[in-house]
Each structure stands twice: as structure tokens, then as C-alpha cells.
C-alpha positions as CSV (number, residue, x, y, z in Angstrom):
1,M,127.0,101.7,74.1
2,K,127.3,102.7,77.8
3,N,124.8,105.1,79.2
4,K,126.9,108.0,80.5
5,Q,124.1,109.6,82.5
6,N,123.5,108.3,86.0
7,K,119.7,108.4,85.9
8,P,117.5,106.3,88.0
9,Q,116.0,103.5,85.9
10,L,113.3,102.3,88.2
11,T,109.7,103.4,89.0
12,S,108.3,106.9,88.7
13,E,108.5,107.2,92.5
14,I,112.3,107.2,92.2
15,K,112.4,109.6,89.3
16,S,111.0,112.3,91.5
17,V,114.4,112.5,93.4
18,Y,116.4,112.9,90.2
19,I,118.7,116.0,90.4
20,D,121.2,117.1,87.9
21,L,124.9,117.8,88.6
22,D,124.4,121.5,89.0
23,Q,121.6,121.1,91.5
24,A,123.7,118.5,93.4
25,M,126.6,120.9,93.5
26,E,124.4,123.8,94.7
27,R,123.2,121.7,97.6
28,L,126.6,120.4,98.4
29,A,128.0,124.0,98.3
30,L,125.4,125.0,100.9
31,L,126.5,122.1,103.1
32,A,130.2,122.6,102.6
33,G,130.0,126.3,103.1
34,T,131.8,127.1,99.9
35,Q,131.0,127.6,96.2
36,R,134.4,126.3,95.0
37,P,134.2,122.8,93.5
38,T,137.7,121.8,94.7
39,E,136.7,122.8,98.3
40,I,133.4,120.9,98.0
41,M,135.4,117.8,96.9
42,R,137.7,118.2,99.8
43,W,134.7,118.5,102.2
44,M,133.5,115.3,100.7
45,G,136.9,113.6,101.2
46,L,137.5,113.4,97.4
47,G,140.3,114.4,95.1
48,S,140.1,117.9,93.6
49,S,139.8,116.5,90.0
50,T,136.7,114.5,90.8
51,Y,134.3,117.3,90.0
52,T,135.9,117.7,86.5
53,N,135.3,114.0,85.8
54,W,131.7,114.3,86.9
55,K,131.2,117.3,84.7
56,R,132.9,115.7,81.7
57,N,130.8,112.5,82.1
58,N,127.6,114.6,82.8
59,S,126.9,112.2,85.7
60,V,125.6,112.6,89.2
61,P,127.5,110.3,91.6
62,Y,124.5,109.3,93.7
63,R,126.4,106.6,95.6
64,T,129.2,109.0,96.5
65,I,126.8,111.7,97.6
66,V,124.7,109.3,99.6
67,C,127.8,107.9,101.4
68,T,129.1,111.4,102.1
69,L,125.8,112.6,103.5
70,L,125.4,109.5,105.7
71,D,129.0,109.8,107.0
72,K,128.2,113.4,107.9
73,G,124.8,112.6,109.5
74,I,122.9,114.6,106.9
75,S,119.3,113.7,105.9
76,L,119.0,112.1,102.5
77,D,115.4,113.3,102.4
78,A,116.5,116.9,102.9
79,F,119.1,116.7,100.2
80,F,117.3,114.8,97.5
81,S,113.8,115.9,98.1
82,P,113.9,119.2,100.1
83,K,110.4,120.3,99.1
84,S,108.7,117.1,100.2
85,R,107.8,115.8,103.6
86,L,108.6,112.1,103.3
87,K,107.1,109.5,105.6
88,V,109.4,107.8,108.1
89,P,107.7,104.5,109.0
90,D,107.5,103.9,112.8
91,E,108.7,100.3,112.3
92,L,112.0,101.6,111.0
93,V,112.5,104.1,113.7
94,L,112.0,101.5,116.4
95,A,113.6,98.4,114.7
96,E,116.7,100.1,113.3
97,R,118.3,102.1,116.1
98,S,120.3,105.0,114.7
99,T,123.7,105.7,116.2
100,H,122.3,109.0,117.4
101,Y,119.5,107.4,119.3
102,D,120.6,104.6,121.6
103,E,118.3,102.4,123.6
104,E,118.4,104.8,126.5
105,S,117.3,107.8,124.5
106,Y,114.4,109.7,126.0
107,Q,113.1,110.7,122.5
108,D,113.1,107.1,121.4
109,D,111.2,106.1,124.5
110,I,108.6,108.8,123.8
111,I,108.1,107.6,120.2
112,R,107.8,104.0,121.3
113,A,105.4,104.9,124.1
114,A,103.2,106.9,121.7
115,I,103.1,104.0,119.2
116,E,102.3,101.5,121.9
117,S,99.6,103.8,123.3
118,K,97.9,104.0,119.9
119,K,98.1,100.2,119.5
120,F,96.6,99.8,122.9
121,L,93.7,102.1,122.1
122,E,93.1,100.4,118.7
123,R,93.0,96.9,120.3
124,A,90.5,98.2,122.9
125,G,88.4,99.8,120.2
126,L,88.8,103.2,121.7
127,P,89.3,106.5,119.8
128,E,92.9,107.9,119.5
129,K,92.2,111.0,121.6
130,E,95.2,113.2,122.4
131,L,94.3,113.1,126.1
132,Y,94.2,109.3,126.2
133,I,97.5,109.0,124.3
134,K,99.2,111.5,126.6
135,F,97.9,109.7,129.7
136,L,99.1,106.3,128.3
137,V,102.5,107.7,127.4
138,D,103.0,109.1,130.9
139,I,102.2,105.6,132.3
140,W,104.4,103.9,129.8
141,M,107.3,106.2,130.7
142,L,107.1,105.4,134.4
143,S,108.3,101.8,133.8
144,R,109.2,101.6,130.0
145,G,106.0,99.8,129.4
146,E,106.0,97.3,132.2
147,I,103.0,98.7,134.0
148,L,101.0,98.6,130.8
149,A,102.0,95.0,130.1
150,D,99.9,94.0,133.2
151,H,96.5,92.7,132.0
152,G,94.8,93.9,135.2
153,V,96.1,97.5,134.5
154,Q,95.0,97.2,130.9
155,N,91.5,96.1,131.9
156,A,91.2,99.0,134.4
157,L,92.4,101.5,131.8
158,V,89.9,100.2,129.2
159,E,87.1,100.5,131.8
160,H,88.2,104.0,132.7
161,F,88.3,105.2,129.1
162,N,85.0,103.6,128.4
163,R,83.4,105.5,131.3
164,L,84.9,108.7,130.0
165,E,83.5,108.0,126.5
166,A,80.1,107.2,128.0
167,S,80.0,110.4,130.1
168,A,81.1,112.4,127.1
169,A,78.3,110.9,125.0
170,G,75.6,111.3,127.6
């Protein structure tokens, strides 16, 4: 017998994002700017009878909703887990460039500079002080990291930060 409910069948982590059809339609109505199911379906690019089928089968069409949200540039986190602040791994932000953040994006450069600055401080055994990170980000932004790639510059910065740490301790 076929399971007519479209419930996640994986770990408890995934079950936390389960929403029923009524909740999905409420959220879609907010996004579509209308309460009428036929207009919501039109907003999603679907036929007007689609909602009736969903209701009859008592199913939430996660794939369809996800595709619609992605096509419209809407956060899946905000839709499926609006009360949670989910983690966005730095590695994904940098490795997978979004169509909204191209390589020339200033915001992307700031993120990369902050991550590289934290890595630099960690390798040098220095604390992640906001002042140090801001300073390193400024230097990184001057040349998109080329200046900080120089070992002489790196050594000079480590010595400088160590002197600042010593003077703060003494």
C-alpha cells in the first residue's frame, strides 16, 4: 500500500522541518500576496487544480515548493524553518558561488577576507580579536589577499600583534 503522506522518512533533524499542507499554503499565501489557492498556484506556475490534488492526497509537495522558492530566490530556511537560525557553513558560501554573488561581489570579498583573517590568526596562535580581524580584512581588501600572501608581511604582522598582546598583558 502506498503511503499517501509526503513525510520525511530520515533522521530527527529533518523531521523538524515537517510542515503540513495548511502551514505550507499559509506561507505560500504570504509570498504570493493572496489567500486564494488558485492564485497561489498561478504564482507558483502551476495549474489551478493542483491544490485540489494536494488536498485530496493530503500531501505536501516539498519538491515543487522547493523548486518554486529557489526559482524565485526565496530562502528555504525562512520558509521551512522560520523560527530557527540555521547555520550557513563558510565553506559553502565561498565554494558555491550564488548567482546573486558573483566573483566581483564586495560582500563576498568581505566574507572571504574575514574567514582568511581568522585562519591567519589561528595559524599564528593569536586571539580572534575584533580589532585584529578588522585590520586584516582592511589589508586583504587592498589587494584581494595578495599582500597577506607574502611571508614577509605575514611575519611582520605576527610580530606586531605579538607586541600588542605583550603590551596589553604587561
